[in-house]
Backbone bond lengths (Angstrom), bond angles and torsions (degrees), N, CA, C in turn:
res aa  C-N    CA-C-N  psi(-1)  N-CA   C-N-CA  omega(-1)  CA-C   N-CA-C  phi
1 M - - - 1.485 - - 1.509 109.15 -
2 D 1.270 117.09 128.99 1.494 121.68 172.60 1.445 112.39 -62.99
3 T 1.313 119.67 124.98 1.436 122.06 -177.46 1.480 111.82 -100.85
4 S 1.386 121.76 7.37 1.427 122.84 173.97 1.530 112.01 -96.08
5 T 1.315 117.10 155.44 1.394 121.02 179.20 1.481 108.80 -89.76
6 P 1.370 115.79 118.82 1.506 116.50 -177.76 1.531 112.93 -73.97
7 Q 1.279 113.28 149.69 1.447 119.92 179.92 1.560 110.40 -94.15
8 R 1.299 124.79 128.51 1.396 123.84 -177.53 1.595 105.86 -105.57
9 P 1.216 115.49 133.02 1.511 118.69 177.08 1.496 112.65 -64.31
10 A 1.345 119.64 145.43 1.474 122.35 -179.89 1.587 106.33 -73.32
11 P 1.311 113.47 147.76 1.446 114.84 175.86 1.494 110.72 -61.63
12 Q 1.334 120.99 142.36 1.498 123.75 -176.84 1.528 114.65 -65.65
13 D 1.306 118.67 -26.25 1.454 121.35 -175.22 1.483 109.57 -98.64
14 S 1.279 123.82 22.14 1.458 123.92 -178.38 1.530 106.74 -112.38
15 P 1.395 109.35 134.33 1.425 115.99 174.44 1.523 115.03 -66.45
16 P 1.315 123.10 142.16 1.495 124.19 -177.16 1.519 110.46 -53.02
17 G 1.260 118.02 138.28 1.494 120.29 175.96 1.552 112.88 86.59
18 R 1.195 119.68 -10.81 1.524 123.95 -177.67 1.513 109.32 -79.31
19 V 1.325 113.63 132.60 1.477 120.01 177.26 1.450 108.28 -70.13
20 E 1.309 116.84 129.32 1.501 123.64 -178.34 1.437 114.50 -107.35
21 E 1.402 119.57 -18.21 1.470 121.85 179.15 1.515 106.32 -165.07
22 A 1.224 117.63 158.49 1.481 128.13 169.03 1.461 110.63 -116.35
23 I 1.378 115.75 131.50 1.471 118.49 -177.52 1.564 105.52 -119.90
24 P 1.290 118.32 110.87 1.540 118.82 178.66 1.540 105.07 -63.78
25 V 1.324 112.84 143.58 1.450 123.31 169.56 1.540 107.31 -108.63
26 L 1.298 115.49 122.75 1.492 123.89 -177.56 1.546 108.87 -111.48
27 R 1.294 117.09 127.42 1.520 124.52 175.25 1.513 108.96 -71.88
28 V 1.345 117.89 125.68 1.397 119.24 179.26 1.626 105.26 -132.67
29 R 1.270 117.23 154.94 1.469 120.50 176.44 1.500 114.04 -84.78
30 E 1.337 113.29 -43.64 1.466 117.04 178.49 1.565 108.00 -131.17
31 A 1.270 113.65 110.59 1.475 123.03 -172.86 1.485 109.98 -59.37
32 A 1.352 118.69 -44.30 1.544 119.49 -176.44 1.476 105.90 -63.78
33 R 1.361 124.67 -42.78 1.420 122.92 -179.65 1.563 109.65 -64.75
34 A 1.254 118.08 -42.06 1.475 121.85 -179.88 1.637 108.84 -63.84
35 V 1.284 116.16 -42.04 1.505 116.53 177.77 1.506 109.93 -61.58
36 R 1.364 120.56 -42.53 1.421 120.25 176.26 1.505 112.37 -58.91
37 W 1.311 118.61 -41.40 1.505 123.55 178.60 1.454 111.73 -60.77
38 Y 1.400 116.40 -50.86 1.432 118.31 179.53 1.505 115.16 -68.32
39 A 1.285 117.09 -18.30 1.445 119.01 173.08 1.486 112.04 -63.00
40 R 1.319 117.96 -27.03 1.529 122.20 177.13 1.553 107.65 -69.39
41 L 1.234 119.62 -24.97 1.473 123.96 176.49 1.583 113.69 -86.39
42 G 1.312 112.93 0.07 1.482 119.54 -178.50 1.512 116.98 94.89
43 F 1.322 117.08 6.21 1.480 121.63 -176.40 1.562 106.00 -87.83
44 T 1.393 112.42 146.81 1.408 117.41 175.60 1.556 110.65 -125.46
45 E 1.235 118.37 144.38 1.469 121.68 178.14 1.495 112.51 -61.65
46 Q 1.348 122.08 130.22 1.364 126.57 -178.76 1.573 110.43 -101.10
47 W 1.310 116.89 -40.08 1.388 122.72 -178.08 1.579 111.58 -170.55
48 E 1.238 112.96 160.99 1.551 118.95 -179.84 1.548 107.71 -134.40
49 H 1.237 116.36 140.27 1.473 120.60 178.70 1.526 110.57 -130.11
50 R 1.306 116.25 129.70 1.421 123.75 170.66 1.524 110.66 -131.84
51 F 1.375 119.39 132.62 1.458 117.45 -179.12 1.575 114.21 -59.81
52 E 1.289 113.08 -33.87 1.471 124.69 175.05 1.442 109.41 -151.84
53 P 1.408 119.18 154.66 1.383 119.59 176.47 1.533 113.57 -55.74
54 G 1.294 119.21 137.50 1.376 121.74 -179.26 1.469 114.91 93.87
55 L 1.358 121.13 -15.98 1.474 128.21 179.48 1.482 105.93 -83.40
56 P 1.376 117.67 165.13 1.394 124.98 178.96 1.555 115.52 -56.17
57 A 1.316 115.05 142.04 1.468 116.90 -176.78 1.582 109.85 -93.24
58 F 1.297 114.17 152.13 1.493 123.03 172.31 1.547 106.43 -128.13
59 V 1.277 118.83 116.56 1.464 123.51 -167.51 1.553 112.46 -124.15
60 E 1.266 118.08 139.09 1.499 119.03 173.93 1.573 106.02 -104.05
61 V 1.313 117.26 132.82 1.418 121.42 168.46 1.549 107.69 -122.14
62 A 1.349 115.42 150.38 1.460 121.47 -171.30 1.522 108.75 -141.14
63 R 1.362 110.05 144.80 1.522 117.92 170.16 1.474 102.14 -133.89
64 G 1.351 116.90 105.89 1.425 122.15 -170.88 1.470 112.26 56.15
65 P 1.337 119.65 -128.50 1.440 120.69 179.42 1.583 113.08 -85.04
66 V 1.232 119.25 -1.32 1.459 121.32 178.53 1.537 111.85 -89.11
67 R 1.279 114.25 126.80 1.466 118.73 -177.36 1.492 111.41 -126.47
68 L 1.387 115.70 147.37 1.468 122.86 174.33 1.489 105.21 -133.17
69 F 1.360 112.26 147.98 1.457 123.23 175.44 1.599 103.46 -104.70
70 L 1.319 117.32 130.19 1.432 121.07 178.10 1.620 102.45 -118.67
71 S 1.350 110.85 126.49 1.502 118.74 -169.49 1.483 110.47 -124.23
72 E 1.275 116.29 128.75 1.578 122.52 170.54 1.528 109.09 -86.24
73 H 1.354 123.90 -8.16 1.401 126.55 -177.53 1.514 112.99 -74.72
74 V 1.300 115.43 116.56 1.439 123.34 -179.84 1.542 103.41 -59.08
75 G 1.416 114.79 134.53 1.470 119.65 176.08 1.528 111.65 96.68
76 D 1.342 120.51 -15.04 1.461 117.85 176.28 1.539 111.83 -71.21
77 A 1.294 118.06 -36.41 1.423 117.63 -174.94 1.587 103.30 -158.66
78 R 1.351 111.88 164.86 1.478 118.16 179.29 1.567 109.01 -103.51
79 P 1.320 115.50 138.28 1.424 117.01 173.88 1.584 112.46 -58.91
80 G 1.311 118.80 148.31 1.423 119.09 178.86 1.494 111.86 93.60
81 T 1.316 122.28 7.90 1.418 124.10 178.91 1.548 108.47 -64.51
82 L 1.323 117.66 150.48 1.450 123.52 178.36 1.493 109.13 -110.45
83 V 1.369 120.49 127.21 1.414 127.05 174.10 1.435 106.19 -122.45
84 Y 1.371 113.97 137.21 1.492 120.32 177.37 1.548 105.82 -100.18
85 L 1.344 116.23 127.41 1.483 116.90 173.37 1.524 107.54 -118.52
86 R 1.285 117.35 128.21 1.372 127.02 175.82 1.542 109.19 -94.12
87 V 1.373 119.06 122.15 1.426 123.31 -173.70 1.545 105.65 -130.80
88 A 1.399 110.67 160.50 1.481 117.22 -179.37 1.597 111.33 -73.35
89 D 1.231 117.44 -30.66 1.525 119.64 179.71 1.537 113.01 -139.15
90 V 1.290 116.50 91.04 1.411 121.22 -178.32 1.547 110.33 -65.91
91 D 1.302 114.65 -27.54 1.545 117.48 -179.71 1.529 112.72 -66.14
92 A 1.327 114.54 -31.37 1.537 115.67 177.18 1.528 109.89 -71.54
93 V 1.340 117.21 -35.52 1.424 122.71 179.51 1.558 107.40 -68.01
94 A 1.273 115.57 -43.71 1.480 122.57 178.86 1.513 111.52 -57.75
95 A 1.333 113.49 -44.59 1.547 119.80 176.70 1.462 111.61 -57.90
96 E 1.390 115.56 -46.92 1.429 117.70 -179.49 1.564 114.96 -56.84
97 F 1.375 115.02 -32.02 1.467 118.03 -176.52 1.465 111.09 -104.24
98 G 1.340 121.22 5.03 1.365 125.11 178.38 1.522 119.18 63.86
99 V 1.373 112.59 37.31 1.476 120.18 179.19 1.580 107.53 -125.18
100 T 1.343 114.19 172.15 1.458 119.87 -176.06 1.502 107.02 -114.31
101 A 1.301 114.08 132.40 1.475 119.72 174.07 1.500 111.41 -75.60
102 Q 1.298 113.51 146.83 1.549 121.26 -179.57 1.530 107.37 -121.41
103 D 1.355 118.58 142.67 1.365 125.98 172.35 1.532 111.23 -78.63
104 V 1.291 114.43 132.22 1.477 121.16 175.03 1.581 102.39 -124.13
105 P 1.277 120.03 172.59 1.437 120.45 -173.71 1.555 114.92 -60.16
106 W 1.328 118.88 -28.01 1.487 123.82 -177.25 1.542 117.27 -105.87
107 A 1.391 113.73 -14.30 1.441 116.06 -173.71 1.521 109.47 -164.81
108 R 1.299 114.16 174.99 1.449 125.24 168.95 1.516 100.30 -107.06
109 E 1.456 118.70 126.60 1.438 121.41 -165.45 1.562 110.90 -138.73
110 I 1.274 113.29 156.50 1.459 124.50 159.75 1.472 110.70 -130.40
111 E 1.426 113.67 163.87 1.473 114.50 172.02 1.586 104.44 -128.78
112 L 1.321 115.51 130.03 1.449 123.36 174.63 1.486 113.27 -118.29
113 S 1.334 115.38 153.80 1.492 116.81 173.16 1.556 108.65 -117.01
114 D 1.296 122.29 136.43 1.449 120.59 178.99 1.503 106.56 -81.92
115 P 1.371 118.35 177.78 1.444 123.43 -173.97 1.614 112.09 -59.53
116 D 1.349 115.99 -16.91 1.431 120.00 -173.30 1.503 110.29 -107.81
117 G 1.340 119.36 10.09 1.430 122.84 178.84 1.496 119.32 82.69
118 N 1.365 115.32 8.71 1.459 120.46 173.22 1.497 106.22 -76.06
119 R 1.357 116.22 140.68 1.453 121.87 -175.05 1.512 107.53 -104.91
120 L 1.365 113.57 136.40 1.472 121.29 174.95 1.519 110.14 -122.94
121 R 1.294 113.97 109.01 1.494 117.41 169.93 1.515 111.23 -89.25
122 V 1.293 115.90 119.27 1.456 123.73 -168.80 1.543 104.16 -116.24
123 G 1.417 114.75 127.41 1.464 116.59 179.30 1.535 113.83 -148.31
124 T 1.325 111.26 156.49 1.472 119.45 172.44 1.470 106.15 -114.38
125 P 1.388 120.25 125.29 1.458 123.24 -178.53 1.496 107.77 -58.22
126 L 1.314 115.27 145.90 1.512 124.10 173.59 1.489 106.38 -78.29
127 E 1.318 114.91 144.34 1.453 123.20 -178.91 1.535 109.33 -82.41
């Protein structure tokens, strides 16, 4: 696994200094375990960084254009964070986790908790 942080080129049509994306940072106790859990949501590990072997990991996982940072570093984030993921088929995600999606006024949704207590609300907008 590559331990360096890759540099992404800035989009060509963006003014300098403009925010192009937000990437939530989620606190995890064991990055490898968290990566396996997020794989069930369709995320794949992109890279892992450690300042030295044996030190806490900082990992990026991605599902298409959606990225999350998973950090073992104390102080990077608080357990229990809520992230909303908009997906094309929430019922497929619900089936993977053995839960039932519910309709709310704006979407069909489920709520999951990762092994570290971070909450993910996953929804497909209603037509």
